[in-house]
C-alpha positions in Angstrom: 186.6 -22.1 -14.4 183.8 -19.2 -14.8 180.7 -18.8 -17.4 180.4 -21.3 -19.9 181.2 -20.5 -23.6 181.9 -17.0 -22.6 185.8 -17.3 -23.9 184.2 -18.7 -27.3 181.9 -15.5 -27.9 184.8 -13.2 -26.9 187.5 -15.0 -28.6 187.3 -13.0 -32.2 187.6 -10.2 -30.3 190.9 -11.2 -28.5 194.4 -9.5 -28.8 197.4 -12.0 -28.6 200.3 -9.4 -27.3 204.1 -10.0 -26.0 204.3 -9.2 -22.2 206.5 -7.0 -22.7 203.4 -4.7 -23.7 202.2 -4.8 -20.2 205.4 -2.7 -19.3 204.6 0.2 -16.9 201.6 -1.1 -15.9 199.9 -2.3 -12.9 197.8 -5.5 -12.7 195.8 -7.3 -10.3 196.5 -11.5 -10.3 194.5 -13.7 -9.5 196.7 -16.0 -7.8 194.1 -18.8 -7.0 194.2 -19.6 -11.2 198.1 -19.9 -11.2 198.0 -22.5 -8.3 195.6 -24.3 -9.9 197.9 -24.4 -13.0 200.7 -25.7 -11.4 198.7 -28.7 -9.5 197.4 -30.1 -12.7 200.7 -31.1 -12.8 201.1 -34.6 -11.2 204.5 -35.5 -11.2 205.4 -34.3 -7.8 208.8 -36.0 -7.9 210.4 -33.6 -10.4 209.4 -30.5 -7.9 207.3 -31.2 -4.5 205.4 -27.7 -4.7 205.2 -26.8 -8.5 203.2 -23.9 -7.8 205.6 -22.2 -5.8 208.3 -22.4 -8.2 205.8 -21.2 -11.0 204.7 -18.3 -8.7 208.5 -17.4 -8.1 209.6 -16.9 -11.6 206.3 -15.5 -12.8 206.6 -12.4 -10.5 210.2 -12.4 -11.0 209.5 -11.6 -14.6 206.8 -9.3 -14.1 209.3 -7.4 -12.1 212.1 -7.3 -14.1 210.0 -6.3 -17.2 208.8 -3.0 -15.1 205.4 -4.4 -14.4 203.8 -4.3 -10.9 201.8 -6.8 -9.7 199.3 -6.9 -6.9 198.6 -10.7 -6.0 195.0 -11.3 -4.6 194.1 -14.2 -2.2 190.9 -16.0 -1.8 188.8 -14.8 0.9 185.5 -16.6 1.9 183.8 -18.8 -0.7 180.3 -18.1 -1.4 177.8 -20.8 -0.1 176.8 -21.2 -3.7 180.7 -22.4 -5.2 180.3 -24.9 -2.0 179.3 -27.9 -4.1 182.1 -26.5 -6.7 184.9 -26.8 -4.3 184.2 -30.1 -2.9 184.2 -31.5 -6.3 187.5 -30.3 -7.0 188.9 -31.1 -3.9 188.1 -34.9 -4.7 189.4 -34.8 -8.0 192.7 -32.9 -7.0 193.3 -34.7 -3.7 192.5 -38.5 -5.0 189.1 -38.7 -4.3 189.0 -37.1 -0.7 185.7 -36.5 0.8 184.9 -34.4 3.6 184.3 -35.4 7.0 180.5 -35.1 7.0 178.7 -36.2 4.0 176.9 -34.2 1.6 178.4 -30.8 0.6 180.1 -28.8 2.8 178.7 -25.5 4.3 181.9 -24.4 6.7 184.9 -23.4 6.1 185.0 -24.0 2.4 188.8 -24.1 1.6 190.8 -25.4 4.5 193.5 -27.4 2.1 193.7 -24.2 -0.4 194.1 -21.8 2.3 197.1 -23.2 3.8 198.3 -23.3 0.0 197.9 -19.8 -0.3 199.4 -19.2 3.3 202.6 -20.6 1.5 202.4 -18.3 -1.5 202.1 -15.4 0.6 205.0 -15.8 2.2 207.1 -16.7 -0.1 205.9 -13.1 -2.1 206.5 -11.2 0.9 210.1 -12.3 1.1 210.2 -11.1 -2.7 208.5 -7.5 -1.4 205.3 -8.2 -3.7 202.1 -6.6 -2.4 199.4 -9.0 -1.8 196.1 -8.1 -0.8 192.9 -10.6 0.5 189.3 -9.7 -0.5 186.2 -11.0 1.6 184.9 -13.2 -1.2 186.3 -14.4 -4.1 189.6 -13.2 -5.7 188.2 -12.3 -9.2 185.7 -10.3 -7.6 188.2 -8.1 -5.8 190.4 -8.0 -9.2 187.1 -6.6 -10.9 186.5 -4.2 -8.0 190.2 -3.0 -8.4 190.0 -2.7 -12.3 186.6 -1.1 -12.0 187.5 1.8 -10.2 190.6 2.1 -12.3 193.5 1.2 -9.4 194.6 -1.6 -11.5 194.9 -1.6 -15.0 193.9 -5.0 -15.9 193.4 -8.9 -14.2 195.6 -11.1 -15.1 193.2 -14.6 -14.5 191.9 -17.7 -16.4 188.5 -17.1 -14.9 185.8 -15.7 -17.0 183.7 -14.2 -14.1 185.9 -11.1 -13.9 183.9 -9.8 -16.4 180.9 -10.8 -14.6 182.0 -9.3 -11.3 182.6 -6.1 -13.2 186.3 -5.9 -14.6 186.8 -4.2 -18.2 190.5 -5.7 -19.2 191.2 -9.3 -18.5 194.7 -10.7 -19.4 194.4 -14.6 -20.3 196.9 -17.2 -20.8 199.8 -15.7 -19.3 203.3 -17.4 -20.3 206.7 -16.6 -19.9 207.6 -20.0 -22.1 210.7 -19.8 -24.4 208.4 -21.7 -27.2 206.1 -20.5 -29.5 205.5 -17.7 -31.6 206.2 -15.1 -29.1 209.1 -16.9 -27.4 211.9 -14.2 -28.8 209.8 -11.6 -27.0 209.9 -13.4 -23.5 206.2 -14.6 -23.7 202.7 -13.6 -24.4 199.3 -12.8 -23.2 195.8 -13.1 -24.7 193.8 -9.2 -23.8 190.3 -9.0 -23.7 188.3 -5.6 -23.6 185.0 -5.4 -22.8 184.5 -2.0 -24.1 185.7 -3.2 -27.8 183.7 -6.2 -27.3 180.5 -3.8 -26.5 181.2 -1.6 -29.5 181.0 -4.4 -31.5 177.8 -6.8 -30.6 176.5 -4.9 -27.6 177.9 -7.4 -25.4 177.9 -6.0 -21.8 178.0 -7.2 -18.3 174.4 -8.0 -18.0 174.3 -10.4 -20.8 177.3 -12.2 -19.2 175.7 -12.7 -15.8 172.7 -13.8 -18.0 175.0 -16.0 -19.7 175.8 -17.3 -16.2 172.0 -18.3 -15.4 171.4 -20.0 -18.5 174.6 -21.6 -19.5 176.1 -22.1 -16.3 178.9 -21.4 -14.1 180.9 -22.2 -11.0 177.4 -21.3 -9.3 174.9 -22.8 -11.1 174.4 -25.7 -13.5 172.4 -23.5 -16.1 169.3 -24.7 -17.9 169.3 -27.9 -19.6 168.4 -27.8 -23.3 169.8 -24.2 -23.6 172.8 -23.6 -25.7 174.9 -20.8 -26.8 173.3 -20.2 -30.0 170.3 -19.8 -28.5 171.4 -17.5 -26.0 173.4 -15.1 -28.7 169.8 -14.9 -30.6 168.1 -14.1 -27.6 170.6 -11.3 -27.1 170.3 -9.9 -30.7 167.3 -7.7 -30.2 167.9 -6.8 -26.3 169.9 -4.2 -24.7 172.3 -4.9 -22.5 170.7 -2.5 -19.8 167.3 -4.5 -20.3 168.5 -8.0 -20.3 168.2 -8.9 -16.7 164.9 -7.3 -16.2 163.6 -8.9 -19.3 164.8 -12.6 -18.0 163.1 -11.2 -14.4 159.9 -10.6 -16.2 159.7 -14.1 -17.9 158.2 -15.6 -14.3 156.4 -12.1 -13.1 154.3 -10.9 -16.2 152.8 -14.3 -16.9 149.8 -12.9 -18.6 152.2 -11.3 -21.1 153.9 -14.0 -22.4 150.7 -16.4 -22.4 149.4 -13.6 -24.9 152.8 -13.9 -26.9 152.8 -17.6 -26.7 148.8 -17.4 -28.1 150.2 -15.4 -31.0 152.7 -17.4 -32.2 150.7 -20.8 -32.2 147.6 -18.9 -33.4 146.5 -20.8 -36.5 144.3 -18.0 -38.0 147.5 -15.6 -38.4 149.6 -15.4 -41.0 152.9 -17.0 -40.3 154.6 -14.4 -42.6 153.1 -11.4 -41.3 151.9 -12.1 -38.2 148.9 -10.2 -38.7 145.0 -11.9 -39.0 144.4 -13.9 -42.3 145.7 -16.9 -43.9 149.0 -17.1 -45.3 147.8 -18.3 -48.9 145.3 -15.3 -49.0 148.1 -12.5 -47.9 149.7 -14.1 -50.8 146.7 -13.7 -53.5 144.6 -10.8 -52.4 147.7 -8.8 -50.1 147.4 -7.5 -46.8 145.6 -4.6 -45.5 147.8 -3.9 -42.5 150.8 -4.7 -44.8 149.0 -2.1 -47.1 150.1 -4.8 -50.1 148.0 -5.8 -53.0 149.4 -9.3 -53.4 151.6 -10.9 -50.6 152.9 -9.5 -47.2 155.3 -7.4 -45.7 157.7 -9.5 -43.7 160.4 -6.8 -43.1 160.2 -6.1 -39.7 157.1 -8.2 -38.0 158.1 -11.6 -39.4 161.5 -10.8 -37.7 159.5 -9.6 -34.4 157.9 -12.8 -34.4 160.8 -15.1 -35.1 162.6 -13.4 -32.2 159.7 -13.9 -30.2 159.5 -17.2 -30.9 163.2 -17.8 -29.6 162.7 -16.0 -26.3 159.5 -17.9 -25.6 161.7 -21.5 -26.7 164.2 -20.6 -24.0 161.8 -19.1 -21.4 159.8 -22.0 -21.5 162.7 -24.3 -20.9 164.2 -21.8 -18.3 160.6 -22.2 -16.1 161.6 -25.5 -15.6 163.3 -25.0 -13.1 161.5 -22.9 -9.6 164.5 -21.1 -8.6 164.8 -19.3 -11.9 166.1 -17.0 -12.3 168.3 -17.0 -9.5 168.7 -14.1 -7.6 171.2 -15.6 -5.2 173.8 -15.8 -8.0 172.5 -12.4 -9.8 173.6 -11.0 -6.2 177.0 -12.4 -5.8 177.9 -11.0 -9.0 176.7 -7.1 -8.8 177.0 -7.0 -4.9 180.3 -5.4 -4.2 182.3 -6.8 -0.9 185.0 -5.1 -1.3 185.3 -1.1 -1.1 188.8 0.0 -1.9 189.7 3.3 -2.0 193.3 3.4 -2.0 196.1 0.9 -3.0 199.7 1.1 -2.0 201.4 -1.1 -5.3 205.1 0.0 -4.1 207.7 -3.1 -4.6 209.5 -2.9 -1.1 213.0 -4.7 -0.8 213.4 -8.6 -1.0 214.5 -10.0 2.1 217.3 -12.0 0.6 217.9 -14.1 4.1 214.4 -14.8 4.5 213.9 -16.1 0.8 217.0 -18.1 0.8 215.7 -20.0 3.8 212.5 -20.3 3.1 213.5 -22.0 -0.5 215.4 -24.2 1.3 212.7 -25.4 3.1 209.8 -25.5 0.6 211.2 -26.1 -2.1 214.2 -28.1 -1.9 216.8 -25.5 -3.3 220.3 -25.3 -2.5 221.1 -22.1 -0.6 223.5 -21.2 -3.4 221.1 -21.8 -5.8 218.3 -19.9 -4.1 220.9 -16.8 -3.3 221.4 -16.4 -7.4 217.5 -16.3 -8.0 216.7 -13.8 -5.3 219.8 -11.3 -5.9 219.1 -9.9 -8.6 215.5 -8.7 -7.6 217.6 -6.8 -4.9 219.7 -5.0 -7.1 217.0 -4.1 -9.8 215.1 -2.9 -6.6 217.8 -0.4 -5.5 218.2 0.4 -9.2 215.0 1.6 -9.1 214.4 2.9 -5.4 217.8 5.3 -5.5 216.8 7.8 -3.2 215.2 5.4 -0.5 218.6 3.8 -0.5 220.3 6.7 0.2 218.1 7.7 2.6 218.7 4.4 4.6 220.6 4.6 8.0 221.8 1.1 8.1 222.8 -0.2 5.2 222.4 -3.7 6.1 221.0 -6.2 3.7 222.0 -3.8 1.0 224.9 -4.5 -1.6 227.0 -1.5 -3.2 228.3 -1.2 -6.9 231.8 -2.2 -7.3 232.4 -1.6 -11.1 230.8 -1.6 -14.7 232.3 -5.1 -16.5 230.8 -4.2 -19.8 227.9 -3.3 -21.8 225.2 -5.8 -22.5 222.1 -6.3 -25.1 219.7 -8.5 -23.8 216.4 -8.4 -26.2 217.5 -5.3 -27.4 218.0 -3.7 -24.2 220.7 -1.7 -23.2 222.0 -2.8 -20.2 225.2 -2.7 -17.8 227.0 -6.1 -16.2 227.7 -5.0 -12.7 229.9 -6.8 -10.3 228.4 -6.1 -6.8 230.0 -6.1 -3.4 228.8 -6.9 0.0 230.5 -4.1 2.0 228.2 -5.0 5.0 229.0 -8.8 5.2 224.9 -9.4 5.4 225.1 -12.3 3.1 228.7 -13.8 4.3 227.2 -17.0 6.3 224.3 -17.4 4.0 226.0 -19.7 2.0 227.2 -22.9 3.9 231.2 -23.4 3.4 230.6 -26.7 1.3 228.5 -25.3 -1.0 230.6 -22.6 -1.4 233.3 -24.9 -3.2 230.7 -25.8 -5.7 229.9 -22.6 -7.2 231.4 -19.8 -8.4 231.1 -16.8 -5.8 231.9 -14.3 -8.1 229.2 -14.8 -10.7 227.0 -15.1 -8.0 227.3 -10.8 -7.5 227.2 -10.4 -11.0 223.9 -8.7 -12.6 222.5 -7.0 -15.6 220.7 -3.5 -15.1 219.1 -1.4 -17.3 221.2 1.8 -18.5 218.1 3.9 -18.2 218.1 2.4 -14.1 221.4 2.9 -13.8 222.2 6.2 -15.2 219.7 7.8 -13.0 220.9 5.8 -9.7 224.3 5.7 -9.8 225.5 8.5 -12.3 229.5 7.9 -10.8 229.8 4.9 -11.6 229.1 5.0 -15.3 231.0 8.1 -15.4 233.7 5.8 -14.3 233.1 3.4 -16.9 233.0 5.8 -19.7 236.5 7.4 -18.9 238.2 3.6 -18.6 236.7 3.1 -22.4 238.4 6.3 -23.4 241.9 5.2 -24.9 244.8 7.4 -24.9 246.4 8.7 -28.0 248.6 6.9 -29.7 251.9 7.9 -30.1 253.5 8.4 -34.0 255.1 5.6 -35.1 257.2 5.2 -37.8 255.4 3.2 -40.7 256.9 1.6 -43.9 256.3 3.3 -47.0 253.9 2.3 -48.8 254.1 1.4 -52.5 251.8 4.3 -53.3 254.2 6.5 -51.1 257.5 5.4 -53.2 255.1 6.0 -56.9 254.4 9.9 -55.5 257.8 10.3 -54.8 259.0 8.9 -58.2 256.5 11.2 -59.5 257.7 14.2 -57.7 261.3 13.7 -58.8 260.4 12.8 -62.3 260.8 16.1 -64.9 258.2 16.0 -67.6 261.1 18.1 -69.7 263.8 15.7 -69.0 264.7 13.5 -71.6 265.8 10.1 -70.4 268.1 7.9 -71.9 268.3 3.9 -71.0 271.1 1.9 -72.0 270.7 -1.0 -74.1 273.1 -3.7 -73.2 274.8 -5.0 -76.9 274.1 -8.1 -78.1 276.9 -10.4 -78.5 278.2 -10.6 -82.3 278.2 -14.0 -84.0 281.9 -14.5 -85.2 282.9 -16.6 -88.1 283.6 -20.1 -87.4 287.7 -20.2 -88.0 289.9 -23.3 -88.2 292.0 -20.9 -85.9 289.2 -21.1 -83.1 289.5 -24.8 -83.3 293.1 -25.2 -83.1 293.3 -22.9 -80.3 291.8 -25.4 -78.5 292.9 -28.7 -79.3 294.9 -29.2 -76.4 291.9 -29.3 -74.1 290.2 -31.6 -76.6 292.8 -34.1 -76.5 293.0 -34.2 -72.6 289.1 -35.1 -72.7 289.5 -37.6 -75.7 292.1 -39.3 -73.5 290.3 -39.6 -70.3 287.6 -41.3 -72.3 289.4 -43.7 -74.0 290.9 -44.9 -70.8 287.4 -45.0 -69.5 286.3 -47.2 -72.5 289.2 -49.3 -73.0 288.5 -50.5 -68.7 286.8 -53.5 -68.1 284.6 -52.0 -65.4 281.5 -50.0 -67.2 281.9 -46.6 -66.6 278.7 -45.1 -64.7 277.7 -41.8 -66.6 276.7 -39.1 -63.9 273.6 -37.7 -65.0 273.9 -33.7 -64.0 271.7 -30.4 -64.2 274.1 -29.4 -66.9 274.4 -31.5 -70.2 278.2 -33.0 -71.4 279.1 -30.2 -73.8 282.6 -29.5 -74.6 282.2 -25.8 -76.0 285.6 -25.5 -76.4 285.2 -21.8 -77.0 285.1 -21.6 -73.1 288.3 -23.3 -72.5 292.1 -23.9 -73.3 294.5 -21.6 -74.1 295.5 -19.9 -77.3 298.8 -21.2 -77.9 297.8 -25.0 -78.5 297.6 -25.2 -82.0 298.9 -28.6 -82.1 296.2 -31.2 -82.0 297.6 -33.8 -84.5 299.2 -36.1 -82.1 295.8 -36.1 -80.4 293.7 -37.4 -83.8 296.6 -39.9 -84.6 296.2 -41.6 -81.3 292.5 -41.6 -81.6 292.2 -43.0 -85.0 294.7 -45.4 -84.5 292.2 -47.5 -82.3 290.9 -50.8 -84.3 287.5 -49.9 -82.7 287.3 -46.6 -84.8 285.5 -46.8 -88.1 287.3 -46.8 -90.9 285.6 -43.6 -92.3 286.3 -41.8 -89.5 289.8 -43.1 -89.7 289.8 -41.9 -93.5 288.6 -38.6 -92.4 291.0 -37.9 -89.5 294.2 -39.2 -91.8 293.1 -36.5 -94.3 292.8 -33.5 -91.6 296.0 -34.4 -90.2 297.9 -34.4 -93.9 296.1 -31.1 -94.7 297.4 -29.6 -91.3 301.2 -30.5 -91.6 301.0 -29.4 -95.4 299.2 -26.3 -95.2 299.8 -24.8 -91.6 300.8 -21.0 -92.8 297.5 -21.3 -95.2 294.5 -21.1 -92.7 292.1 -20.3 -95.8 293.0 -23.7 -97.4 292.7 -25.1 -94.2 289.2 -24.0 -93.0 287.8 -25.1 -96.2 289.0 -28.9 -95.9 287.3 -28.4 -92.2 284.2 -27.2 -93.1 284.1 -30.7 -95.7 284.9 -32.4 -92.3 282.0 -30.8 -90.6 279.7 -31.4 -93.1 280.3 -35.0 -92.9 280.2 -34.8 -89.2 276.6 -33.1 -89.1 275.1 -35.9 -90.5 275.1 -37.6 -87.2 272.6 -36.9 -84.5 273.7 -34.7 -81.4 273.0 -37.4 -79.0 276.1 -38.2 -76.9 276.7 -42.2 -76.4 280.1 -43.4 -75.0 279.7 -47.3 -76.0 279.7 -45.9 -79.8 283.5 -46.1 -80.0 283.1 -50.0 -79.9 280.3 -50.4 -82.4 281.3 -51.2 -85.8 278.1 -49.9 -87.3 277.3 -46.8 -85.7 273.7 -45.7 -85.6 274.5 -42.5 -83.5 277.6 -40.5 -83.2 280.7 -41.3 -81.2 282.0 -38.9 -78.5 284.7 -37.2 -81.0 281.8 -36.9 -83.5 279.8 -34.9 -80.7 282.7 -33.0 -79.8 283.7 -31.8 -83.0 279.7 -31.3 -84.0 278.8 -28.6 -81.0 282.6 -26.8 -82.4 281.1 -25.6 -85.2 277.5 -25.4 -84.0 278.6 -22.9 -81.3 280.1 -19.5 -81.3 283.4 -19.2 -80.1 284.9 -15.6 -79.0 288.3 -14.9 -79.5 289.4 -15.2 -75.8 288.1 -16.9 -72.8 288.5 -17.3 -69.5 290.4 -19.1 -67.3 287.1 -20.0 -65.1 285.5 -21.1 -68.1 288.7 -23.5 -68.7 288.2 -25.0 -64.9 284.2 -25.3 -65.7 285.2 -28.2 -68.2 287.8 -29.7 -66.5 285.3 -30.2 -63.2 282.7 -31.8 -65.8 285.2 -33.8 -67.3 
């Protein structure tokens, strides 16, 4: 669509920007371009009228980011475009042919106009302005932009520049994919003033490109390409290019003279002056004022440019209609004269839109309401004075409260719950659909804080007051470790000398025979009990407790028990006791009977016994009483060894005696 290769020429001067940079601007939208984009999708089973769906979401996006769109509809197509329209219809409508043979010369866009009417009806339900020109939509868009009524044109058609547009927004996208997906879409911005400053390229040269390369109204000149045209434009100003092209046919004598000069063999090919090139190289050129060679800086470049122009002219004049004055007039003649444009966004009609979407888009009523309701609330936030001036609030909703603060795409906003106080939308959704959707969520929208603060200041104040928490009552708290440390430091005197009581260590006493004799009764009972267990045929099960089987006689017994001779006689009388142990026991009994009053001698004799007992292991094996050759200590030896290895106190409590009886 448009002039061939024009986008390629302008591509180096294109700026790709996020859509939010259009915020606050008024743009003219060439509606036919968006419709044609959607009709390229052949999967109609997904969405029968994809052009309506795309148009709705794009228009909503522009309105929500504070861009004021003006949709421009096609008028009557120029006769120059009938051939192009017929060819496009054959492709779009599966080869359908017109009723008459040849090119259509009457109605032009019968089918396309029906599509435009559907789009216009939906846009009016949304409250968006639509204007219709007398000719091409891009022509009216360019007029609005040239007169400063809009800031730019959204179009895919490069004809806008030929009609006089200065800024064109191309490749409009609200896709969530790509490099600008995070910002919510992007657009390519082409500014003709920026291009003109760099390559001296303006509207007139664009029209010449349409004549030479082709556009929607002409096929162009056969054999002429983009490079040849750009070389032709290098030394010709934009304001002179059209007159220069028209002079190709009018000033035949002048160009015939140029051709003869270029093709004259007697002229130097370097400087273009009279004389051969080899002669000028040897002797110089008088016109160039050189003694050797030629000065080809100016004349050669002019000769070369003239040669390019003559080449393009010869191909262009093969067409008897070149230059096509009808095409030039199409681009230069204004068909619409717009002095004033009302671009104000009107109130969306929710009820009409729901019915329209249900019929043409096949949307369910609750889905259509969910899509159009945010447009109504945004319009109310942007037009608070108009809402207050209404006498009839039918079709208007009232904000109930602010639910919470939101920040979509970094924009501070409020999530607001609305209420239909006039019951304008009560019967809009069928009963069977109300059970399938959450009706409360349908009346919740997100609005920018800047708009809400102006439109509903009382609502914002109530929300801010609800966020203020009442002061907490002072509560008793537990003392922290640092508080306890502070108290201790406060109560501590630096000059006061603190004394700490040290628990004295128990003193070790000398082992005496008296200590042992005081415990003889306990030993007698324990040995007697073990003797009964060993003489039994049933083996005695040893119970492993946490504490070892330790006869600490210092903890048990009575000091009045002095005679242990009976116990020792009973033990050593057993046949299973070793002979060595029997001799030791007999010697001990005799020493006890003879020298009872002399405790010092008894202690010496008992120490001898202690020395021999210490030669054994300290482990306890109950079965060692019945072994002839003993490898380990028996219970008797273990008992006496422990008595001499543990320090005994002069007195023991009755509680300790009770614990020993428990172990036995």
